[in-house]
N, C-alpha and C positions, 0 to 999 in steps of 0.2 A: 670116792674120797681120795684115793691115791693121786689121781690126776691133779685134783684140786689142791692138795697138800704139796705135790711137787711144784705146781705153778706158784703157790704162796711162798714156798721156800726160794725158789728162784727169784722171785720179786723181791722178797725181803733181802736176799743176798745183793741184789743189784742196787737197792736203795742204800745198804750199807756202804757199798763201794762208792756210791755218788756222793755221800755225806762225809767221806773220808777227809776231804780238804778242810772242811769245817771243824772236824774234831782234832785234825792235826795241829790246828791253830789253838784251840780251846786247850788242849792237853800239853802243848809245847813239845810234841814228839812227831818226828817225821817218819812215824810207822805207817805202812799201807800193805794192807793184805792184798790189793790188786797188784801192787809192784811185787810183792813176795812171791806170789803164784806165778804172775806173767813173767818175771824175769828169771824164773827157774826154767821155763821151757823156750823162750824166745827174748832175743836181745833187740829187734826191730819192731816187733808188733806186740811187745809185752803188755800194753794196756788192753788191747782186745782180748789177748790170751787170758789175762788175768781176770777180766769180768767174765769170760766164758767159764773158765774153771770154777770161779767163785759161785756163778749161777748154778752149775751143776752139782757143786757140794751143798748148796742151799736146797736144791731140788731133793737130793738124796736125803739130807737131813730131815726135810719136811715129811718125806715118805716114812721114814723111820720114826718120826714123832707120831705121825698118824697112826701107825701100827701099834705103837705102845698106847696111844690114847684110847684106841678101841678096847683095850683090856681093862682100862681104868683112868682115872683122872691123872694126867701127866701135864704139869705146866710146861709150855714151850719155852718160856723164859727161864725156868729152873734147869730144863734139860740143856739148854744153849749155854748157860753159865756153868753148868757141870762139865760140858764139854771143853770149855775154855780152861777150867781148872785141871781136868785130866791131861789136855795136851800141852799146857803151858811148860812143863819141864822139858819138852822136846825142843823148845827154843835153844838150848845149848847146842844141839847138833845144827840148827840153822845158822847160829852164830859162827860156827866152825866151818861148815861145809856148804852153804848156799853159794851158787856160782856169782852172785851179785851182791854179797854181803858188803856193807859199808856204802853201797850206792844210794842215791836218793830214794827213799821210801824203805829202806831196809837197814835200820841202825841196829847195833847190838840190841838183843831182846831180853835175854835171859837174866840179867842183873839190871833191868830198866823199869823201876816202878811206874814211871809215867806209860810205858808201853803196855804194862799189864793193866792198869787202870783203863786205858784207851780199849784194849782188847775185851775187857769185861763190859764197858759201855756198849761196844758194837755187838756183843753177844746178846746183851739185854734187849737192845733196839731190834735185832734179828728175831728174838724169841717173841717179843710184843707183836711185831708185824706179822710174823708166822701165824701166831694165834688169831689175829684180827683177820687176816686175809683168808686163812683156812676155816675159821669160824663155823 
C-alpha cells in the first residue's frame, strides 16, 4: 500500500500543479505552489524543481495518509484540508523571507483571502485525487 499511496500522492500533486494556471484565473490570484517551491531552490530551473519537490511532498503525504488510514477511517480530503489550515499561518514567514517574494507566482499570502481559498481548493482536489488513485 505504501508504494501505491506514494505514487497516488505524487500523481495528485502533479495534477495540482498542472491545473494551477486554471485556478489562478478562476480565483484571480497569482499564487503558484510550483513557483513557491521551485523559486526557493532555483532561479533558472524553478519550474522543474517546483514540480519535483511538490511530487515528493505529495508522495510523502500519501504514505502518511495510508499509514493513518490503516488504523482507521481517515478521509484524505479532510487530512489535506487540515494540513492547509495548520500550515497556513507559516505564510507570514514566506511573505517576509522567501527569496522570490513578490515575483510571478509568489504574491503576499498571509493576508490574502483569495490565496487561502485557492490553497483550500487545491488541497481538496489533492485529497480527492489521492483517495481515488490510492483506493
